[in-house]
C-alpha positions, 0 to 999 in steps of 0.5 A: 925284408918287406914284400913288394906290393903287387900291382894291378898288372901283375895281378891280372898277369897271374889271373891270366896264367892261372886260367891258361894253366887250367885250360891247358894242364887239366889239373886235378880236383885239389889243384883246381880248387886252390887255382879257382881260390886264388883267381877269386883273391886276385880279382877281388884285388883287382876290383878294389884297386879299380874303385879306389882308383876311380875314386882318387880320379873323381877327387882330383877332378872335383878339386880342380873344379874348385 
């Protein structure tokens, strides 16, 4: 079965959840390293999604001007 593609909103919610967990639960060092790594991956996904969306919008606007 195919895995559902994560959305920008879901990724940002996961980042917020992880950061809240770090702030409130005081994870041990091993757990903290894993959480920071996951947040880094999620933020990269969000950044890439934003750039791609910007390019798509710019292309649509360019096409409208033609």
